[in-house]
C-alpha positions as CSV (number, residue, x, y, z in Angstrom):
1,X,28.8,-138.1,-61.4
2,X,30.0,-134.7,-62.7
3,X,29.2,-133.8,-66.3
4,X,29.9,-130.6,-68.2
5,X,27.3,-129.2,-70.5
6,X,28.8,-129.1,-74.0
7,X,25.7,-128.1,-76.1
8,X,22.9,-125.8,-75.2
9,X,20.4,-128.1,-76.9
10,X,21.2,-130.9,-74.4
11,X,20.3,-128.8,-71.4
12,X,16.6,-129.8,-71.3
13,X,17.4,-133.5,-71.5
14,X,20.0,-133.2,-68.8
15,X,17.6,-131.6,-66.3
16,X,14.7,-133.9,-67.0
17,X,16.2,-136.4,-64.6
18,X,14.6,-137.4,-61.4
19,X,17.1,-135.3,-59.4
20,X,20.1,-133.3,-60.6
21,X,22.2,-130.5,-59.2
22,X,23.3,-127.8,-61.7
23,X,26.4,-125.8,-60.9
24,X,26.6,-122.4,-62.7
25,X,30.2,-121.3,-62.7
26,X,33.0,-119.5,-64.6
27,X,36.6,-120.5,-65.1
28,X,37.8,-117.1,-63.8
29,X,35.7,-117.3,-60.6
30,X,37.8,-118.1,-57.5
31,X,34.8,-119.1,-55.3
32,X,33.5,-121.3,-58.2
33,X,36.8,-123.2,-58.2
34,X,36.6,-123.7,-54.4
35,X,32.9,-124.9,-54.9
36,X,34.0,-127.2,-57.6
37,X,36.4,-129.0,-55.2
38,X,33.5,-129.4,-52.7
39,X,31.2,-130.8,-55.4
40,X,33.9,-133.4,-56.3
41,X,33.4,-134.8,-52.8
42,X,29.6,-135.0,-53.0
43,X,28.2,-138.4,-53.7
44,X,24.8,-139.8,-54.6
45,X,23.7,-137.0,-56.9
46,X,24.3,-136.2,-60.5
47,X,25.9,-132.8,-61.1
48,X,25.8,-130.8,-64.3
49,X,28.3,-127.9,-64.6
50,X,27.4,-125.0,-66.8
51,X,29.9,-122.3,-67.6
52,X,28.0,-119.0,-67.7
53,X,30.4,-117.5,-70.1
54,X,29.6,-120.3,-72.7
55,X,25.9,-120.5,-72.0
56,X,24.6,-117.0,-71.0
57,X,21.1,-117.7,-72.2
58,X,20.6,-120.6,-69.8
59,X,22.1,-118.5,-66.9
60,X,19.7,-115.6,-67.8
61,X,16.7,-118.0,-68.0
62,X,17.3,-119.1,-64.4
63,X,18.1,-115.6,-63.2
64,X,21.7,-116.5,-62.3
65,X,23.2,-113.1,-61.3
66,X,26.0,-114.3,-59.0
67,X,28.3,-117.3,-59.2
68,X,28.6,-119.9,-58.0
69,X,24.9,-120.7,-58.1
70,X,23.6,-124.2,-57.5
71,X,20.1,-125.2,-58.6
72,X,18.5,-128.5,-57.9
73,X,16.0,-129.8,-60.6
74,X,13.6,-132.6,-60.1
75,X,12.0,-134.0,-63.2
76,X,12.9,-130.8,-65.1
77,X,11.6,-128.3,-62.6
78,X,13.7,-126.0,-60.4
79,X,13.0,-126.9,-56.7
80,X,15.7,-124.9,-54.9
81,X,18.6,-122.5,-55.4
82,X,21.8,-121.8,-53.4
83,X,24.0,-118.8,-54.2
84,X,27.6,-118.5,-53.1
85,X,30.2,-120.8,-51.5
86,X,29.1,-123.6,-49.1
87,X,31.0,-126.1,-47.0
88,X,30.6,-129.8,-47.8
89,X,28.5,-130.4,-44.7
90,X,26.3,-127.4,-45.5
91,X,25.9,-128.5,-49.1
92,X,25.0,-132.0,-48.1
93,X,22.4,-130.7,-45.7
94,X,21.0,-128.4,-48.3
95,X,20.7,-131.2,-50.9
96,X,18.9,-133.5,-48.4
97,X,16.4,-130.9,-47.2
98,X,13.3,-130.6,-49.3
């Protein structure tokens, strides 16, 4: 399920799930749009999309310097980060590897 962050105050509640992928993106970013299409094909994981232009404080907190950046959180803690465009198969392998 893909969800867009609408309120900065909701961020902590969203990442305090057992396992969630957070996609840091921007509407103007070409690779982010391509990554968004790949993420639409990914199943079995909740996805939270965060527009870095709307929520720069969250991006800064997690040291997001390039987009797209994907971060997996487990029970509110960052467990791994992927920067840049990935294929569906690479992304699925990255998600499954711990």
